[in-house]
N, C-alpha and C positions, 0 to 999 in steps of 0.2 A: 456638587459641593457648593454650599452657599458661601458668600463672601466672608462672613464672620467665622465660619468653621475652620478655614485654613489657618488664620492667624491664631486662633485659640490652640489648634493642634501644634503649630510651629513654636509658640511660646513654651509649650509643654515638652516638645521633643527636639528642639534645635540642637541639643547636645549630641545627638546621633551623628551629625555631620561635622562636628568640631574636630580639629587636629589635636592629637595629644600634645601636652605642653613639652617644650624642649628642656631636657635636663641641663643644668648649668654646671660649669666647672666650679668646684667649691673646695673648701678646706675639709679634710677628713676629720671626723669626730673620733675620740678615743675609742678603741675597740672595733671600729668599723672595718669590715673586710671587703675585698674586691669580689665582684661576681663576674659572670660571663660577658657583661656589657660595660665593665668598669675596670680601669687600670689605676692603681695607686702608685704614685711616684713622689720622690723628694725633689724639691727645687731649692737650690742654694740662693738665698735672697741677696747675697753680695755680688752676684754675677750680673753683668749688664743684660738688659732685656734682649738685645740683638743676639748675644751668645746663647742665652737661655732659650730663645725662640728656635734657633738652629738645632740645639741639642734636643729640645722637645720634639720637633718635627722628625729628627733622626730616630728617636726612641719610639714615638707613637705610630709613625706611618706603617711599619710592618704589623702593628697590632690591630689596625683598623681593617675589619673584614670588608672586602669588596672595594677597597680604595676610597677615595674622597666621594662624598655624596654628589650625585648629579643633580643639576637644576634644569628642569624642563624649560625649553624656550616657549615663548608665546605660541599657543596653538598645539603644543605637544603634550603628551601625557608623561608624567614623571615615571622613572624606572622603578621607584620604590626603594632605592638604596638608602641606607640610613647611616648617619655618623654616630659613632658610639661615644657617649660622654665619658669624661675623665674626672677623677677626684685628685686634686693636687695637695700634697702636704708640704 
């Protein structure tokens, strides 16, 4: 392979090696439904953040398949567990 060929190929194909974007917690749009990887919940906005966080964890933890995502330590390979994103209303 010549020097220029790799970089031409890389610019055209580097997306093959990209991680998929992480879905963000967001407000649900009217008519939007949950799927196998989403949980729609209501969050009272007058409650303190500390209480809301505790309630959120209590509600969501049993719904997450496989528990919390594992983070590989340097030199280790990730287990492949994924966190499942949530939509909050």
